C-alpha positions in Angstrom: 194.0 135.7 85.3 191.5 138.2 84.8 189.6 138.7 81.0 187.8 141.6 80.2 186.4 143.5 77.1 183.6 144.7 74.8 181.5 142.5 72.8 179.8 144.7 69.9 176.6 143.3 68.6 175.7 144.3 65.2 173.5 143.2 62.1 170.1 144.6 60.5 166.9 145.6 62.2 164.6 142.5 63.4 167.2 139.7 63.3 167.3 139.0 67.0 170.2 141.2 68.0 168.3 142.4 71.5 166.9 139.2 72.1 170.1 137.9 72.1 171.7 140.2 74.2 169.1 140.1 76.8 169.6 136.3 76.9 173.2 136.8 77.2 173.3 139.4 79.7 170.2 137.7 81.8 168.4 141.4 82.1 166.1 143.0 79.8 168.0 145.7 78.7 166.9 146.0 74.9 163.4 146.6 73.3 162.2 143.3 71.9 159.2 143.2 69.3 158.4 142.3 66.0 159.2 145.7 64.4 162.1 146.7 62.8 164.7 149.7 64.1 163.1 149.0 67.9 166.9 149.7 68.8 168.2 153.3 68.2 170.9 154.0 70.5 173.9 151.6 71.6 173.4 149.8 74.9 175.4 148.0 77.0 174.7 145.5 79.5 177.8 144.3 81.4 178.3 140.8 82.9 180.6 140.3 85.8 182.5 137.1 87.6 185.8 137.5 89.5 187.3 136.1 86.5 186.1 138.0 83.9 183.7 141.1 82.8 182.0 141.0 79.6 180.4 144.7 78.3 178.0 143.8 75.4 176.8 146.6 73.0 173.8 146.3 71.3 173.9 148.7 68.2 170.7 149.7 66.0 170.4 148.0 63.3 171.8 148.9 60.1 169.6 151.1 58.1 170.0 150.3 54.6 168.9 153.3 52.9 168.9 156.4 55.3 166.0 158.3 55.2 166.6 161.0 58.2 169.5 162.1 60.4 168.5 160.1 63.2 169.0 157.1 60.8 172.8 158.4 59.9 173.2 158.6 63.8 172.3 155.4 64.3 174.3 153.8 61.5 177.1 155.8 62.9 176.5 153.8 65.8 178.1 150.5 63.5 181.1 152.3 62.5 182.2 152.7 66.5 181.3 149.2 67.1 183.8 148.2 64.4 186.5 150.2 65.8 186.7 149.6 69.6 185.2 145.9 69.9 187.2 143.2 71.5 185.0 140.7 69.8 182.3 141.4 67.5 178.9 139.1 67.2 177.6 139.4 63.6 173.9 138.5 64.4 172.5 137.2 61.1 169.0 135.1 60.3 168.8 132.2 58.8 168.6 132.7 55.1 168.9 136.4 55.1 171.3 138.0 52.4 173.4 140.7 54.1 174.0 143.3 51.6 176.4 145.5 53.1 179.6 143.7 51.7 181.7 147.1 52.9 181.0 146.0 56.5 181.9 142.1 56.0 185.1 143.6 54.5 185.9 145.9 57.3 185.4 143.0 60.0 187.4 140.4 57.6 190.7 142.8 57.6 190.7 143.6 61.0 192.2 141.8 63.7 189.2 141.6 66.2 188.0 137.8 67.1 184.6 137.4 65.2 181.7 135.0 66.0 179.0 135.1 63.6 175.6 133.8 65.4 173.3 132.3 62.9 170.1 133.3 64.5 166.0 132.1 64.4 167.3 128.4 63.6 163.9 127.3 65.5 161.9 128.3 61.7 164.5 126.9 59.8 165.4 123.4 58.5 168.7 121.4 59.2 169.9 121.3 55.6 169.6 125.1 55.3 171.3 125.7 58.9 174.3 123.3 57.7 174.5 125.8 54.1 174.5 129.1 56.1 177.4 127.6 58.7 179.4 126.9 54.9 178.6 130.3 53.5 179.8 132.2 56.3 183.0 130.3 57.3 184.0 130.7 53.7 182.9 134.7 53.9 184.5 135.4 57.0 187.2 132.5 57.4 188.4 133.3 61.1 184.9 133.6 62.3 183.4 131.2 64.5 180.0 130.4 63.0 177.2 129.4 66.0 173.6 128.4 65.4 171.2 129.6 67.6 167.5 130.4 68.7 167.9 133.4 70.9 164.4 133.5 71.5 164.4 130.1 72.5 167.6 130.3 74.3 169.1 127.4 72.4 172.6 127.3 72.0 173.2 130.5 74.0 175.9 128.7 75.9 178.2 128.1 72.8 178.4 131.6 71.9 179.2 132.4 75.7 181.7 130.0 75.7 183.4 131.6 72.3 183.2 134.9 74.0 185.1 133.9 76.8 187.7 131.7 74.8 188.1 135.2 73.0 188.1 137.8 75.6 191.5 139.3 76.3 193.6 139.7 79.4 192.4 142.8 81.4 191.1 144.7 84.3 187.1 145.4 84.5 186.4 148.3 82.6 183.7 149.3 85.0 182.2 148.4 88.7 181.4 145.0 89.5 177.9 146.5 91.0 177.3 147.9 87.4 174.7 146.0 85.1 174.8 148.9 82.2 175.7 152.1 81.0 172.7 153.7 80.8 170.7 155.6 83.4 167.2 154.5 84.8 165.8 157.2 82.6 167.0 155.9 79.5 165.0 152.6 80.5 162.1 154.1 81.3 162.2 155.9 78.0 162.6 152.6 76.6 160.0 150.7 78.0 157.6 153.2 77.2 158.7 153.8 73.6 158.7 149.6 73.5 154.8 149.9 74.4 154.5 152.4 72.0 155.8 150.1 69.0 153.6 147.5 70.6 150.3 149.6 70.5 150.2 151.4 67.4 151.0 150.5 63.5 152.2 151.8 60.6 154.5 155.3 60.9 153.6 155.7 64.5 156.5 153.9 65.8 159.0 155.7 63.9 157.7 159.1 64.1 158.1 159.4 68.1 160.5 159.7 70.7 160.3 159.5 74.6 161.9 161.9 77.1 161.7 161.5 80.7 161.5 164.8 82.6 160.9 163.7 86.1 162.2 160.6 88.0 161.6 161.1 91.4 161.8 158.3 94.5 159.7 158.7 97.4 160.1 155.9 99.7 158.4 152.9 98.1 156.7 155.3 95.4 158.5 156.5 92.4 157.1 159.1 90.0 157.9 159.6 86.7 156.7 162.2 84.2 157.3 161.5 80.3 156.6 163.4 77.1 156.1 161.9 74.0 157.2 163.5 71.1 155.2 163.1 67.3 156.6 165.0 64.3 152.9 166.1 63.4 149.9 167.0 65.0 147.8 163.9 63.3 150.2 161.8 64.9 149.6 163.0 68.2 146.1 162.7 68.2 146.5 159.0 67.0 148.8 158.7 70.2 146.1 159.9 72.5 143.4 158.0 70.8 139.4 158.9 71.4 139.4 160.1 74.7 142.5 159.5 75.7 142.0 155.7 75.5 145.2 154.8 73.5 147.5 156.8 75.6 145.9 155.3 79.0 146.6 151.6 77.3 150.1 152.8 77.1 150.4 153.9 80.1 149.2 151.2 82.0 151.7 148.6 80.3 154.4 150.8 80.9 153.7 151.2 84.7 153.5 147.7 84.7 156.4 146.6 83.2 158.2 149.7 85.3 157.2 148.5 88.5 158.8 144.8 87.6 161.9 146.5 86.6 162.5 149.2 89.5 160.4 146.8 92.1 158.7 149.5 93.3 155.4 151.0 92.9 155.3 153.7 90.2 153.0 156.5 89.4 153.6 157.2 85.7 152.4 160.8 84.0 152.7 160.7 79.9 151.8 163.6 77.8 152.0 164.0 74.2 153.7 167.0 72.2 154.2 167.9 68.5 157.8 168.8 67.9 157.9 169.1 63.9 160.9 167.5 61.7 162.6 166.2 65.1 164.1 163.2 63.1 166.2 166.1 61.0 167.4 168.3 63.8 170.8 167.6 65.1 170.2 169.8 68.0 166.9 168.0 68.8 168.3 164.5 68.5 171.4 165.2 70.9 169.1 166.2 73.0 167.8 162.5 73.1 171.0 161.3 73.3 171.8 160.7 69.7 175.6 160.9 69.0 176.6 159.7 72.3 
């Protein structure tokens, strides 16, 4: 008997969805930072064995009050995730209030198995954990509620076992050699964007996008050139920094991570461009992969 299915991970930003997915997949596929809205696209991570194939899908965090078309695209991934899931992983941070009752109603009314993952129990206490388990068992009666610490990889095996129990019988959807649906260029752009999130404050990380123009393998060396797009010229100046020191730091950090990811030497060239109001342009957003 072979099992296979799509396990779609949903929740608000900054609840540890990406950390959970990376722990379940065993690969760093999704950006992990302390800032919200780090995942902007739907990213799939594939886990294979002789008996099963699990296709994890990390969706962007639900944006409560969308300000741009980009946010609307991000929220649309949630709708798709609810429709095509074989299993739904609803990730909740301990003590968090979930305001989107419409999402809970859709989950409850569907025939799809649900696992509520109560994350970050390492920063909570036992009484709160017990209260949260009871709350979510009442909110979604059919759900399997599992407390975890994705960061500490505590109780991740319980989530995995529940997934296996609920996985439907099916042939594999992807080749057994694949571990993600995304291209190498996508991961390059995500690694660069992660360094921007880590190195800049305020609105800067949320006003930029990264596009890879060249990815060329030359034996043991990979040449990569990428553009960082900003919404305003003032943001471009901040990204570059005094005498280009800030962008050099981003490039150096990204290159080290890329070399570890591809296991080859990397030559990385970064340039910065200003494209006004890109977050509200359907055409530009589609070029950046939104809506795909």
